[in-house]
N, C-alpha and C positions, 0 to 999 in steps of 0.2 A: 757256724754253718759249714758243711763239707765243701771241699774243692770240687768245682764242676769241670769235667773234661769233655771236650768236643774234638773229634778227629776229622780233619778235612785234608785228603791227599797227603802231602808231605808236611803238614802243619798240625800241631797240637795246640788247641786253644784251652787255656786254663783260666777260669773265672774265680776271683776271690771276692768275698763279700764280708762286710763287718769290719772289725778292727784287726790290725796286724801290729800289735804291740808286744812288749815283753811277756804279757800274760797269755797271748795266743801263739807266740812264735814256737814254743815247744810242741804245741798241737799241730801246727801247720808244717813244721819241718819234715816229718815223715811223709805227709801227703805230697809236698812239693818234690821231695827227692824221689818219690815213687814215679813221678813223671819222667825221670831220667831213664827208667827201664823201658819206656816206650820208644819206638824206633823213629819217630818223626824228626826230621832234620831241623825244623824251626819250631820253637815254642813261643807262642804269643800269649802274653799274660794280660788279661783284662782286669784292670784294677779300678774300674769306674765306680764300683759300689763299695770301695774301701773307705770307711768314714774316719779312720784314725790309723796313723802309722808312726812308729818311733824308730830309733836307731836299731833296735833288735829286729824289727821288720825289715829295715834296709839291709842289715847284715844277712838276713835270710835270702833276700833277693840277690845280693852279691855272691853268696854261696851257690845259689842255683845257677847264676850266670857263669861263674867260674867252672863249675862242673860240666855245664853244657859246652863251653868253649874247649875244655880239655878233651871232650869226646867229639870234637869237630862239628859241633852243632851251634845253634844261634838262639839267643833269647831276645825277644822284642817285647817292649811294653806297648800294649794297645791303648785303649781309652784309660785315662787316669783321672781319679777324683781330684778335687782341689787340695785335699789333705796330702795326697801322694805327690802332686806337683810341688807343693810347698816344701815338703821334705827333700825332694830332689833338688829344688832351687837352693835350699839352705846348705846342702852338702855338695852342691855343684856336680851332681852325678847324672845329669840328663844324657850326656854322650856315652856314658858307660853302658847304658841299657839300650838305647835305640836312637840312631840318628834321626828317626822320624819325629821324635819329640822335639828335636832342635830345629827341624825343618832343613836339615843338612844332608848332603850325600856323602859325607866323610865316613871313613871306616870306623866301626865300633871300637876297634882296638887302638885307635890313635891315642897319642899322649895328650890327654886333656888337662894335665897339670893338677889333677885331683888327688892331692895327698890324703885327704880325708877318706876317699874311697879306697885307697890302697891300705890305709891303716885299718879301716873297718873290715876289709876282706881278710886281712891277716888275723884279726881277732876271731873271725868265724871258724878258722881252721882249728 
């Protein structure tokens, strides 16, 4: 299913549905990177309808986040399905994507000690 875009003021909401595994990552990468061409400062990613995600999907999210940060923009994860939350728990990446997921006011770029996230981000490049 294609990526759904919704623009609200200075925020772009992207809604993903279905699976985000190695089998769909190649399809989703151009769609997600196209979002970088839009001018909104905050990109909110709704993943409430993602029923399956693996490390390829996580790598794609890390790539999107890295590219947004490099252009002085911000990626936040909105609603997340249990599958997404489980993957983020397993890899200890909650703080990488959004302090809102942790219930914290800490900065997104704080050192969270996540070596797995750093290694995955390097592999995406």
